[in-house]
C-alpha positions in Angstrom: 107.2 126.1 71.7 104.3 124.1 70.8 101.3 123.5 73.2 100.7 119.4 73.3 97.5 118.1 73.0 95.7 115.2 74.2 93.0 113.6 73.4 91.2 110.6 72.7 91.0 109.5 69.0 89.8 106.5 66.5 92.4 105.7 63.7 90.8 106.0 60.8 93.7 104.8 58.3 97.3 104.6 57.9 99.4 105.1 55.2 103.2 104.0 55.2 105.3 108.5 55.4 109.0 108.9 54.5 111.4 106.4 55.6 109.6 104.9 58.5 107.2 106.5 59.5 103.2 107.3 58.9 100.6 109.4 57.8 97.9 108.9 60.0 94.4 109.9 59.5 92.5 110.7 63.3 88.9 111.3 64.1 89.4 112.8 68.0 87.1 114.4 70.0 88.8 117.9 70.2 89.5 118.3 66.3 87.1 116.2 64.4 89.1 114.7 61.9 92.7 114.9 61.5 95.6 114.2 60.0 99.0 113.3 61.4 102.6 112.4 61.2 104.0 110.0 63.3 108.0 109.9 62.5 110.1 106.9 63.0 106.9 104.5 64.4 107.5 101.8 61.6 110.5 100.9 63.6 110.3 98.0 65.6 112.1 99.5 68.1 108.7 101.9 68.2 106.9 102.0 71.2 104.4 103.7 69.8 103.9 101.5 67.0 101.4 98.6 68.3 98.7 101.8 70.4 98.1 103.6 66.4 97.4 100.8 64.5 94.2 100.6 62.1 91.2 101.0 63.5 92.2 101.5 67.4 90.4 103.5 69.9 93.4 105.7 71.7 94.5 109.1 73.9 96.6 110.2 71.4 99.2 113.5 71.9 99.7 115.6 68.7 101.8 119.1 68.7 99.9 121.3 65.4 102.8 121.9 63.1 103.0 124.5 60.0 101.6 122.3 57.9 100.2 119.3 59.3 99.9 117.8 63.5 102.8 115.8 64.4 102.1 112.4 66.6 103.9 112.7 70.0 102.3 110.1 71.9 99.6 107.2 71.9 98.6 104.8 74.3 95.5 102.7 73.8 92.1 103.1 75.2 90.4 100.2 74.5 91.3 97.1 71.8 88.7 96.7 69.0 87.2 93.6 69.9 85.3 94.1 66.2 87.6 95.2 64.0 85.8 94.3 61.0 82.8 96.3 62.3 84.6 99.0 63.4 87.2 99.2 60.4 83.3 99.7 57.7 81.9 102.5 60.0 85.5 104.3 60.4 85.5 104.1 56.2 82.1 105.5 56.1 83.3 108.3 58.5 86.5 108.9 55.9 84.0 109.2 53.5 82.0 111.5 54.7 83.9 114.1 57.0 86.8 116.5 55.6 88.1 118.6 57.4 88.5 119.7 61.1 85.7 119.9 62.6 85.0 119.1 66.1 81.3 116.8 66.7 81.5 115.0 69.6 77.7 114.1 69.3 79.0 112.2 65.9 82.7 110.9 68.6 79.8 109.8 71.0 78.5 107.5 68.8 81.7 105.3 67.5 82.8 105.2 70.9 79.4 103.6 72.4 80.1 101.1 69.6 83.6 100.6 70.5 82.6 100.1 74.0 80.0 97.7 73.1 80.5 93.7 72.4 79.2 92.8 69.6 77.8 89.0 68.8 78.9 88.6 65.0 75.4 87.2 64.3 74.5 91.0 65.1 77.1 92.7 63.3 74.5 94.4 60.0 72.0 95.0 62.6 74.7 97.3 64.5 76.8 98.4 61.7 73.3 100.1 60.2 71.9 101.4 63.6 75.9 103.2 63.6 75.2 104.6 59.9 71.5 105.5 61.2 72.8 107.7 63.8 76.4 108.3 62.1 73.7 110.4 58.5 71.6 111.8 61.4 73.7 113.2 63.1 75.0 115.1 59.7 71.7 116.7 58.9 71.5 113.5 56.1 68.2 111.7 57.7 64.5 113.3 58.1 62.6 112.3 61.2 60.3 110.0 61.4 58.9 107.6 63.9 60.4 104.4 61.6 63.7 105.4 63.6 62.9 108.1 66.3 63.3 104.8 69.0 66.9 103.8 66.7 68.3 108.1 68.1 66.9 108.3 71.2 70.0 107.5 72.9 73.6 106.1 71.6 73.0 103.0 74.0 73.5 99.4 71.7 71.9 96.6 74.0 69.6 93.8 72.6 66.4 95.7 72.8 67.6 99.0 70.1 68.7 95.7 68.2 65.4 93.7 68.7 63.8 96.6 67.7 65.5 97.7 65.0 65.5 94.2 63.2 60.8 94.8 61.6 61.8 98.0 60.6 65.5 97.0 58.9 63.9 97.3 55.1 62.2 100.8 56.1 65.5 102.0 58.1 67.5 100.8 55.0 65.8 102.7 52.6 66.3 105.9 54.9 69.9 105.1 54.9 70.4 104.5 50.9 68.7 108.0 50.6 70.2 109.2 53.4 73.5 108.3 51.3 72.4 109.6 47.8 71.7 112.7 49.9 75.5 113.0 50.6 76.4 112.8 47.4 79.2 110.0 48.4 
């Protein structure tokens, strides 16, 4: 008998798998980035299909198979209101993370992004702030005075955005340097 694991997860990417299934790339709190198959999820009578759309944030249940995780259940936690922004951040995670490696700090950064309502006029700033925090968590950013106040916690609010705006060009250089160091 297999053990069923339930954990919050972001659906980073999905692709067709077999006749009616999907392969899901999931960023989970407990296991990091995992791949899971979901049998029959593309069928019209599937109840799970709405809970594992790309960029959704759901509580998922998975079983560890011989070669791959298998999705057994899902229930959406929070509907993505800023799906374009979320997709861009999740696409970056897909590039940066390899293999299963638990990273709760990184998960909290993404979770805060999902829980914060972002005005469309602030999308670029919030994207930069989130990318900076991701790269810092993964060790690609050298701590400096310019980014200290933005990295002190994971919150995204008007104060953080306003602190970011005058330093935007400096921080973009720091982000680009971090991405270069990641060799992506």
